[in-house]
N, C-alpha and C positions, 0 to 999 in steps of 0.2 A: 336423493341423490346416493351415490356410493360413496362419495367424500366423507359424507357425516357418519359413515359407518366403520371409518378406519380410525381407531383411536390408538392403536400401536402396530408396529409392522407385522406382527403374527395375523393380523387380520387380512393382510394381502395374499396370504398363503390358500386361503378358502375361494378365492376369485377365480372365474375362468379367464381365458386369454381374452376374450371378448369384452368381458368386465374389466379387466386391467387395461385395455385399452380405451374404454369409456371414462375409467378414473383419470388417465391422463389428460383427456380433454377438459374435464371437470376441474382438474388442478390448475390448468392453463387460464380458464376462465376465472378462476378464484385469484389468482396471482394478478391477472391485469386489472380487476376489480380493486383489490385490496392496495395495491400498490400506487394506483392513480390517487389514492387518498394520502397514503404514508411516504409515498417515494421509496426509493431502493432500487437493487441491480435486477432490473426485470431481465433484460435481454439474455444474460448469462444463466438464469433460472429457468426461463422459457425453452432454453436449447437442452437441458439435462432432465427434463421431466420422465422420458422413457427410462433412460439410464438408471435414475434413483429408485425408480418403481422396481426394475429387474433386480437391482442389488438386494433391495430390502424383501424381495419376494424370495430370491434364491437363497440369501444367506441369513444370518441370525444374529442382528445386532441387539445388544451390545456386546454378546460374547464374541462375535467376529468383527473385527475393527475397520470401519470405514474413516480413511483420513483424506479430508477434503483439502487440496491445496487453495490457500488464501483463504477460502471458507464463504465467500461472498455468494457462491453458487449452491448453498447448501438449504436455501428456502423450501425446497419440495422435501428434502431430507427432515426439516423440521415439522412441516405438516404432517408427515406419515409416523412422526414419532411423538404424537400427541400434543403439539403446540398450535394447532391450527387455530383454536380460539384465542389465541393471544396476539395474533397477525394485525390487529388494530392498533397496538402498542409497537409495532415494529420500527425500531431505531428511535423511539422516543425515550424521555427521561425514565428510568426505571421499568421500561418496559422490554421487549423481545429484542435482543441483541440482532445486527445486520450480518453477524459473522458466527462461525460455530464457536460456543462457549462452554467449557466444561462445566462450570457452575450451573448452568441452565438444565442440562440433561445427562444423563448415564450415557446415551446415545452418543454425545459430542465427547470422542476420545481425544481429540487434538484440535487445537485453534491456533489460529493464524491470520494476520492481516496482509502479511507479505508473502509475496510468491516464493515458489521453489523449494519450499520446506518439506514437502508431504513425503517424498522418497527418503529422505533422510531420517525421519520419524519413523517411517513404515519398516526400515532397515532395523532402528531400535527397538521397535516392538516385536521385530521377528526374533531378534537375539534373545530377547528377554524371554518370549514365550519358549524357545528351545532350552533355554537355561533352566526354566522352571519346570520343563517336563509337560508343557500344555500342548493344546491342538488347534487353537483356534485360527481362524483364516484372518489375512492381513491384506487389506486392499487399499492402495492409495490412488486418488483420482487427481490427476494433473492436466491442466490445460497446455496446448501446443505453445502458447505464448511463454508459461512459466517453464516450459521444458528448455528454453534458451537461456534460463538463469544457471552461473556456473556453479552453483550449489547442486542444483539439480543433475548435472553431469556428473559432479564428483560423486554422487550417491548411486547414480548409475553404474558406474565404474565399479564401485565397491560391492553392490549387489552382485552384479553379473561374476565377480570373483568370488564372493562367498557361497554362491548358489543358494542362498534362502529360499524357502518356500513363501513367496509372496507375489501379489497380483498388483501389476501396474496397468492404469486403464487413461489412455490417452485420450483426452478430449479434443479432439480437432474441429474446431469451428469456423476454420477459416478456408477448407479445400472442399471442394464438389467430389462427387464419386462417378465415375464413368460406370455403367453397369455391367459391362463385360469385365473390365478389370475388378471390380467389386466381385464377381462370382468366381473369377479364377482364385483371388486371394481368400475368398470364403472357403473353397475347396481344398486348397492347399494348407489352410489353418487348421481345417479337420483332419487332415492326414497326418501333418506333423503332431499333432496332439493325442492322436490315437496311440494308446500304449501297446496295442499288438503290432501297430507298424514300427514302433519304436524298438521293440524287442525283436523282430523281424531283421532291422538294419543291424542291429548289434550281431546277430547271427550269423548273417551274411559275412560280416567283416571278421568274425572269427574265424569262420570256415575259409575264407581266402588266405588268411595268414598263415592256415595250417598247410598248405601247398607248399611241397619241398622246392626250395631255390627261388621261385618266382612269386610265392605266395605274399610276402611283404611288398613285394613291388605292386602287385595288381591291387593291394589293398589302398596303397596310396594313390595309385592311378584313379581308382574308385572315388576315393575322396575327393581328389582334386576336380573330377569331372562333376561331382556332387555340388562343390563349391562353385565350379563355374556356372553352372546351370542355375544354381541359387543367386548369382549376382545378375544373371539375366531376366529373372521372372519373379524374384521375390523383392518387394519394395522395401520390406522391413529388414533387410541384410544387415543394415549397421546395428540395429538392436540385436540380430542374433550374433554379430561378432562380439557384442559386449557380453554376452553370456544368458540373453533372454530368449525366451521361445515367443516368437513375433506372431501373432495372429491378427488379421483384418487386412484393408479396412473393411470396417463394418458399418451399416446405416445405423445410426443411433436413434433413428425414430422409428424404425422397424422393429416392434417390441418382439414378436415371435423368435424373428433371427438374432437379434440382440440376447435374449435370453439362452438360445440354444448355444450361441457363440461363449457366453459366459460359463455355462455348464462344461462345455468342451475344455475351457480354459482351466477350470477347477481340477480336470483330471491330470494336469502338467506336473511334472516333478519338478521342482526348481523356480526360478523367477519366469514370469510370464507378462508378455505385456500385449495388451488387446486395443488395437487402434480404433477408436470409435470415432466415426464423422458426424457432426450434429451442425443445426443451422443455429446460429446464435439470434434469439428474438422468434424462434420457430412458434407459430401460431398466430402472430399479431404483427400485421403487415408493416406498420411503420417502424417497429422494433427489427424486422428482418432487413428491411430496405437501409437503415441506419442503426447498426450496432453499436457504432461508438457513441453516439447521442443517447442511446437507450441501454448503455451497460449501467450506468448508475444515473437515475433520473428523478427529479422531484415530481410535483403534482402535475396530473395531465389529464385532459379529457379523452375518454376511451372511443369515442366514436370517431372524433376527427384526428386524434392523434397528436394534437395541439399541447406543447409543453409548455405549462403555466409559469412564467417567471416575474418575479416581484419587481414591480416599478420602483426607480431610485437611481441613485449614483452608480457608475460601473463598478464592478467588482475590481479588486486590486490585480488581478491575474489578467484582466482584460486591459488594464492600463500598464501593466509590464509589457504585454505583448506588442500595443500600438507603439510605445515608446522605445522598444527595442528597433522597431522597423526604422523609427526617426534616426536612431542612432547609427542604425547599419548602413544607412543611405549616406551617410558621412565619414563612415569608417571601414574599410572593405576587410579589415582584419577580423571584423566581428563573424563570430561563426556560433550558432546557437546548438546546444546538445541537449537532448533529453532522453530519458530511459523509459521508453513506450509510453510516455504521457504527453504527446504533441497537442491534443486537445485540451486536456485537464490543464496544462502549463500556459496555455494561451498562445501556442506557437504555430497554429494553421496559417493563419494569416501571413506570418514571417515565412513559413514556408513555399507559399504561393509568391511571395515577393523575391525571394532568395531560395530557389530550390537548392542550389550547391552549396549554401552556407547553413542548411538546416539538417543535422543529422540525429535520427532517432536509433539508438543503440540497442533497443529492444530491453526487456527486463535484465539488464546487466549495468547496475550501478557502479559497479569496482570498475570494469573496464571503460565504462563512459568517464569516471573521473581520471583516471591515468592517461585515457586518450586525449583528454584536455590538456592534462599536464604536458604530452608530448607535443600538440599544438603550441602551446604556449612557450615552450623550449624554442620553437622555430620563429618567434615572433608574432603569432597570430593573437587574437582576442577572444578566446573561447569563454562563452557564458554556459555554464551548468544549470539548467533549469530543473529542478528537482523538488519534490515534496520534502519536507522538513522530516517526516518519518522513515522516507526512502533513504534520504542522504545517510542515516545511521548505518546503512549497510555498506558503505562505502569509506567507512571512518579510515580504516588504515591506510586506503589510498590518498586520503586527504591528509593525513600525516605523514605519510612516508614519500609518496610521491609529488605532493604539492607543497605542503608548508615547510618539509625539511630543504628541499634544494630553492624553497623561496621562489615559485614559479608564479606568474600573474595569470591566475585563473580566477574567474569571477564566479561567484555562487549565487544565483537567484533562487532563494529559499521560500517556496510558495506553501501556503497551510501551515504557517508559522503560528503558534498558539493553539486554542482550541479549534476542533473541526466539527462540532456538533456531533450529528447523527453517526458518523462512521467510529466516532468514540475511541476507547483505548488503545487500539492497534494502530491508529492514524493521528493521536495527538502530536502536535507539533511543538511540544514544550521541553524537550531536552537538547535542542541544539545549541542553545546559548551555553550552557553546561559543558558540553562537549568541544565546542569551537572556541570559546574564549581562552582555555588554558593552552592552546598551540602557538608556539612561536610564529612569529611574521603574520599573522592571521589579523586582518581589520574586520570589524562586525558591526552592522548598523541596521536600525530599524526605524522606518518613517512613522510619522505620527498622522499622516493623512496621503491621499494619493499624489499630490503635487510634490511633496516631499519625496515620495518613492521615483518620481522622475528626476528630481536632483539627485537622489543617491545614485540612480543609474549613470547618469552624467559624471557624477563622482567617481564612480567605479571605472568609467570607461576612460577618464583622464588620468587615473592611478595607474602606475607601471612598477611600483615597487615592490609588488608580492602579491599572494592571494588576498581577496577582499570579497566580503559577502553582505548583500542586503536581504532582510527576512520580512515577509508580509504576510498578512492573515488570509484566512478564507472568508472575508466578509465584503460587503459593499464598502465603497468609499464614503467620505463624508460630506461629498459634494462640492467640494472646493473647485475653483476654475482651475483649469489645467492647460489652458490654450497657450501660455506663455512657454517659451523654449526653456529646458530644463537648464540649471546651474549647478556648476560644482559646489560643494561644502566643504569648508575647510576640516581635514581630517582631525578629529578628537575633539569637535567643539559641540557645547550644547546649548539650549535656547531657553531663556525665560519668557513662559507664555504668559503668566501672570504674577506679578509682584505681592508680597506678603511677608509678615515679619513674625509670625506666631509658629508658624512651622513650615517645612519645604518638602515637598512630594517630587521625587525623580521618577518621572514614569517614563515608560519605554512603549513604543507603539500606540496601540489603540488605547493603553492606560492613560494617555494624555487626555483623551476625551472624559473619561471616568473622573480623573482628577479635576478637570475643569467643572465638570456638574458639581462635585462636591465642594468645589472651592466656591461655587455660586451660592448653594445651600448655607455654607459656614458665613458668607459674608453677610447673610440676612440676620444674622445673629451677632454681628460686629468682630468676626474673626477673620482675619485675612490670612488665605493659605498660599503660599507660593507654589506655583506650579512650574516645574522644569521639563522641558522635552530633553531626555537624555536619550537622544538619537544614536549616539555612539557608545556602544557597549563596550568596545574594544577598538582603541585606547579610551580610557576614560578621559573626561575632562578635569585633569588634575589642578589646574589653575582654579578651577570653580569650585572644587571640592574644599581646597585649601581656604577659599574666602568663606565658604559655609562654615568650616571650623572655626575660623576667627568669630564670625557672627554668634556662633554657640546656640543655634536653634535647633530643635528637634527635626530629625530627617526619617522621613518614609519613603522606602523605595516601593516600587510597584511595576509588576511585570505578569504577563501572561505565560510563564515558564517556570521550571522547576526553582524553589527556593535553594535546593541544596546545589550548590556550584553557579547559581545563576548571577544575574546582573547584580543583585542586592548583596550577595557574597563579594564579588569584586569590590563594591564599595567598602565593605567591612575590611577586606584585606588591605585596601589602601589606607584606611586609617590606622589599622594595627601596626602596618609595618612601619608606621612614622611615629608610632608611640602615642599617638592621639586618641586619649580613652574617655575623656569627658563628655563626649557627645551621646546624645539620646538617640538611637537608630532603631527602627523596625523595618523589617522586611515582610512585604505581602508578596504572595506568589501562590505556587503550587505545593503543596505538602507532599510528603514521601509515600505517596500512593498513586495508583493508577484510577484517573477520572473516567468513568463509563459514558456512554453514549446519551446524548439528550440535545436540546437546543444550547446554542452558546451562552446565551442569556442565564439557563438554567446551570449549565456548567460554571460560570462566573459567579453566580449567586452561592454554590456549593461550597467553592473555594474561598470567598470572601474578597473577590475582586469586582466590588461595587462601589457606587458612590457613597451609599448607605454605610457600607462597611469602613470606608475611607473616613467619613465623617465620624464615626464612632471611634476610629482609631486616634483621629486628630484631638477630639475632645478628651479623650483619656489621657494624652500626653500633655495636653495645654489647658489645664482646668481654668474654668472661668474666674476671672478676677472678681472678688466680692464689691458689689456697688457700695459706696459710701452712703451713710444714712443722711 
């Protein structure tokens, strides 16, 4: 196999075109086989095989900088840069990261799990290169979806203004190419990138301007004619107007044509955009037919394309989607909004039931949040369904446009807590800290899927301002959810199990962990009180004062950042009231980024398990000596 001979990118440079094309087939087969076991982002990577081969063949990584937007489409890049033998560990604990990671390889010069960052990074690297007097190439690879992000558009504007030498590859995997249009555009791209042509154009303009009396007018007329023709025949005129030389669209699976286009692009002085059209899931029929399902996928059978799903209770995301349909049938004010995650957020069924009340704003979290504010100001009930990690991108809008005017926007925060194999870029462990500090915000988290339904009803009945419920990326507990959801009194907690030796105030899935610990302790005669602290803001102040009067040790437990989190809120409550005699411990995630692995492994790493809680309780409440 050719693939086994590729240890580093320079090994590609000795291969013929026919061998490179054969290598592309081998890489696809390798990915299909490996990801059937590990899971991962299959479709995006199958779509960029030829593109990645072309880049590493023509350029010199890591001297030349490849900046992958998001980074989940960089598996081929990892294979070609000496990490093929690590793919059995992909997205596993202490194994190969599913995204580009700087500490993993010198070839990973930029890392991101959020989209639309690559162009800004490329501009920064280009500025650094020029200030240091160096001469390396900077190439940003960005998808058509990520190009809709406001940050990408800001970067495009700046790059075009500064005229830095850098290349942007627009990986467009949503549109097809008509052969005749593609041929015309490829021909025009070669002409516009030819230095002799550019020089000749400048000379013609100079000569026209030298003609007495009418020269300047003729030059302007020629320029207007050129612009008119460009608007008629060049689809990339928008990029041209922003200051880029546009080339394409080019077939991203035609390796000879792709490499020829990139060679032409390399000759361009100033920013150049190469429009590459690819097929998401290329080479694997199930992924080509359903790129949404196969974008990020778990285990599957290669021959049938059957995705293997764990048997058990529904995931919280599914419960959310089904319950939202129930509520929307009763309340016409409800509108669901998502930033390019209708499937991941469980809203596909909702969209089929209420096509006019489901809005996908694309990768535009900031716009989505403020749009919700606009709807709320007119009496609608917008539900902003967003992953915790992506809500970070709209923080200013949450503060300024929603909480400050106290608008009734509901946040359905998915992937709250650990997210397993997606790892540190996607961990939903910071939203408690950044939301609970905001005036007017109500923040809650359910102990199980039934309580999620009740919280959704609570939020729908609430009209006094912004309200959020957060839920994890795991299966529910299996409780019955056939009853109609009921509202919960805002700011009230629930005692799950009585006990007098210590009390654990648990948030979300930590309630089940606390119950398991309580059961273990009860066998040793220690009764641990388990409290479902379902409202993170406002706190159940009456109950906290009761605990202060009882003078029993308290342990807070949350799958979130200790700094600024729920436990911090409890400490602040007692400190503000001068209550200092209590023994309090905060369990959560310390001040570092937790990497990929299973949720179980991540909880074990940070000490959020029943065993850790038992040890903590025993340390706080030493056993009483038995009388002789």
